[in-house]
C-alpha positions, -999 to 999 in steps of 0.1 A, spaced: 266 -770 -819 266 -754 -781 261 -717 -770 277 -701 -743 287 -669 -728 317 -657 -709 323 -638 -683 351 -608 -674 334 -586 -651 351 -558 -671 344 -519 -663 352 -488 -670 348 -472 -644 359 -496 -620 345 -475 -586 329 -492 -560 294 -485 -567 297 -493 -605 320 -527 -595 288 -545 -583 269 -535 -606 287 -549 -632 289 -579 -610 250 -576 -604 244 -573 -647 264 -609 -654 243 -626 -631 217 -607 -651 224 -619 -684 230 -654 -673 198 -661 -662 184 -642 -691 206 -665 -713 190 -696 -703 154 -681 -705 163 -674 -743 181 -710 -751 221 -708 -741 242 -741 -733 265 -729 -707 282 -698 -693 320 -691 -688 328 -675 -658 372 -667 -655 390 -664 -625 411 -636 -625 432 -611 -599 442 -581 -590 432 -571 -631 416 -539 -625 394 -530 -655 403 -563 -671 390 -587 -647 367 -583 -614 362 -615 -619 378 -632 -592 358 -656 -572 337 -670 -600 332 -704 -579 307 -680 -554 291 -660 -590 285 -698 -607 271 -710 -573 249 -681 -573 238 -681 -614 228 -717 -602 203 -707 -579 187 -690 -600 185 -714 -631 173 -751 -640 187 -759 -667 222 -737 -679 256 -757 -676 283 -738 -654 314 -735 -671 341 -724 -643 364 -706 -680 388 -711 -662 402 -719 -622 439 -709 -617 453 -741 -615 491 -729 -596 489 -743 -563 493 -703 -540 459 -692 -567 438 -728 -556 447 -761 -538 440 -790 -564 420 -807 -538 406 -775 -523 393 -774 -563 380 -805 -561 357 -800 -536 345 -763 -542 341 -782 -575 321 -812 -566 296 -792 -542 287 -774 -570 279 -795 -596 261 -816 -567 239 -784 -556 229 -776 -595 223 -807 -603 255 -823 -626 255 -790 -648 294 -780 -636 321 -777 -661 356 -775 -651 387 -754 -670 416 -752 -661 441 -726 -668 479 -707 -654 465 -667 -649 505 -660 -652 502 -622 -659 527 -610 -634 505 -587 -611 483 -621 -606 513 -643 -595 526 -616 -571 498 -613 -561 497 -643 -548 535 -657 -547 529 -678 -578 566 -686 -592 560 -682 -630 585 -705 -639 565 -737 -625 531 -732 -637 531 -755 -662 541 -787 -640 519 -772 -616 490 -770 -637 497 -803 -646 497 -820 -619 469 -802 -600 448 -817 -633 454 -851 -625 451 -850 -582 419 -830 -593 404 -858 -619 416 -886 -595 402 -872 -560 369 -877 -584 372 -914 -597 380 -930 -565 370 -937 -530 406 -922 -517 429 -900 -532 464 -903 -527 491 -890 -542 528 -888 -546 542 -867 -570 570 -845 -580 557 -814 -564 533 -827 -536 525 -855 -519 495 -861 -506 490 -893 -481 455 -912 -488 420 -890 -478 388 -890 -491 376 -862 -511 341 -848 -502 320 -847 -515 321 -869 -550 309 -850 -578 271 -851 -589 282 -860 -626 298 -899 -630 331 -902 -628 336 -863 -635 325 -830 -647 338 -826 -680 374 -814 -676 387 -783 -703 418 -765 -710 423 -724 -721 439 -727 -753 454 -690 -772 487 -709 -788 496 -736 -806 514 -753 -779 485 -753 -753 459 -769 -777 483 -796 -782 488 -798 -749 447 -800 -745 448 -828 -771 473 -848 -753 454 -839 -718 424 -853 -733 404 -824 -721 380 -794 -742 403 -769 -757 383 -729 -746 402 -711 -778 399 -673 -770 418 -656 -797 400 -632 -812 421 -633 -848 389 -649 -867 377 -682 -887 402 -685 -905 426 -691 -875 402 -714 -859 403 -735 -886 438 -735 -885 436 -743 -853 412 -768 -849 434 -787 -873 460 -784 -847 443 -796 -825 425 -824 -844 466 -835 -855 478 -835 -817 448 -858 -809 455 -884 -839 490 -893 -825 485 -888 -785 498 -920 -768 476 -921 -744 505 -915 -720 493 -880 -708 459 -887 -704 449 -872 -671 418 -894 -671 399 -918 -683 378 -899 -699 383 -880 -725 367 -849 -737 378 -837 -776 355 -808 -772 365 -770 -793 347 -738 -780 357 -710 -797 353 -668 -787 330 -654 -804 325 -616 -796 295 -601 -809 269 -572 -807 234 -574 -818 207 -552 -825 184 -542 -853 209 -512 -863 240 -530 -879 258 -501 -878 252 -492 -840 259 -529 -835 295 -524 -849 303 -494 -834 295 -504 -797 307 -541 -805 342 -516 -814 342 -497 -784 340 -525 -765 362 -547 -783 389 -515 -783 387 -516 -743 396 -549 -739 421 -553 -761 438 -523 -739 431 -539 -710 450 -573 -720 477 -553 -738 482 -533 -699 481 -564 -680 501 -591 -701 525 -561 -729 531 -532 -698 507 -510 -723 496 -480 -709 457 -486 -686 427 -487 -715 410 -459 -729 375 -451 -706 356 -428 -727 328 -434 -745 329 -400 -775 298 -398 -787 303 -398 -828 334 -413 -823 341 -437 -851 351 -462 -829 360 -497 -864 388 -462 -869 392 -457 -833 401 -498 -833 430 -495 -865 442 -462 -846 450 -488 -809 465 -513 -833 492 -487 -847 501 -478 -815 504 -511 -789 529 -518 -824 550 -488 -817 544 -502 -780 561 -532 -787 588 -522 -809 593 -493 -785 594 -517 -757 612 -544 -776 587 -572 -771 586 -599 -798 551 -590 -824 534 -622 -821 500 -631 -837 488 -632 -801 499 -594 -792 475 -575 -824 450 -600 -826 423 -584 -797 424 -556 -823 407 -575 -850 369 -566 -856 360 -587 -879 338 -605 -860 298 -610 -847 293 -573 -847 259 -563 -864 218 -575 -871 210 -607 -869 213 -622 -900 256 -609 -898 257 -633 -870 246 -664 -884 267 -658 -911 295 -655 -884 287 -683 -866 285 -703 -899 316 -696 -908 333 -708 -872 311 -742 -873 331 -746 -909 365 -738 -893 353 -773 -868 335 -752 -835 317 -775 -819 310 -745 -792 302 -703 -800 315 -683 -771 298 -651 -773 317 -626 -756 292 -598 -753 296 -584 -718 324 -554 -729 336 -529 -703 318 -500 -722 289 -522 -738 258 -504 -718 236 -532 -700 203 -529 -720 230 -533 -752 240 -571 -733 208 -574 -725 192 -573 -764 219 -591 -776 210 -624 -756 174 -620 -767 181 -617 -806 208 -642 -806 178 -665 -786 158 -654 -807 169 -652 -843 207 -664 -836 207 -698 -822 175 -708 -836 191 -717 -867 215 -739 -857 190 -759 -837 
């Protein structure tokens, strides 16, 4: 079992000074994660998603973390691969540079970055995101496996060029794909890359998604593999706040996740902006239930189809509570087939001291139970 953390760089107060502090706070959390025995940190790539994710340049963040650490792996979770976000050759160059300078600690995940807010910023054609992701993954893996890259595909044509530097890991860093639906899980399996499962539904849904991934692995013919190296690794999201006080951890976790859920609903489903206020004494679990009902009402009013993904972010049954609660929840995720527990701790309304204490509790009381 592997343990990691994922960073969105969320902030309820999106002012300039607070934004800068949150980015520094994320670095502090990542350094502490290494000290406490975590295996990996993941950093997202999103653009212009105020509140939800201010992590627009994860390669810079991860490089800074690499210089402050020695052991922990560094995960792009994920790079947006449509060409107008990132040309695949530039991704290969930057990622290889980080892999070399970090001593071979890089993992590279792929995604589409498909919100309208992001695609309109960079001139990405929403109809081409899957095709461009597919071609980019193949170009990147090819650039790392040969002395020279030559590519003649349906979308890009690249004459022979050396792609430098070459990565430290041979033949290349492990590849992953962001997965929130069954069709992307099947795609990850067909590509032969790891699955980063970013849903909030809980262990029962994780179990079904693992079965979908395994079925697709068993059925693949190899025709769609993107590399000669296969990575069948299944990482599951685990929202968590762990403190000595179960009630305080649950309330802080529910508030943080509500901010996260409302941010997603805003940028992915045109709901109102997230509620930034933290109200002392408010029952945040009840507030989450109310927010879920409001989300359903918004979807019906806007005539947007109600899917499990549209409402799962409001499910608050996660690893919120004491270390014992977190251990029990991890056991359920392990039974569901997770190879990696990807902790979501840094949420917009969660104070830095609570993030740090949660990391310590995991390092001292949760992770050792699975070593």
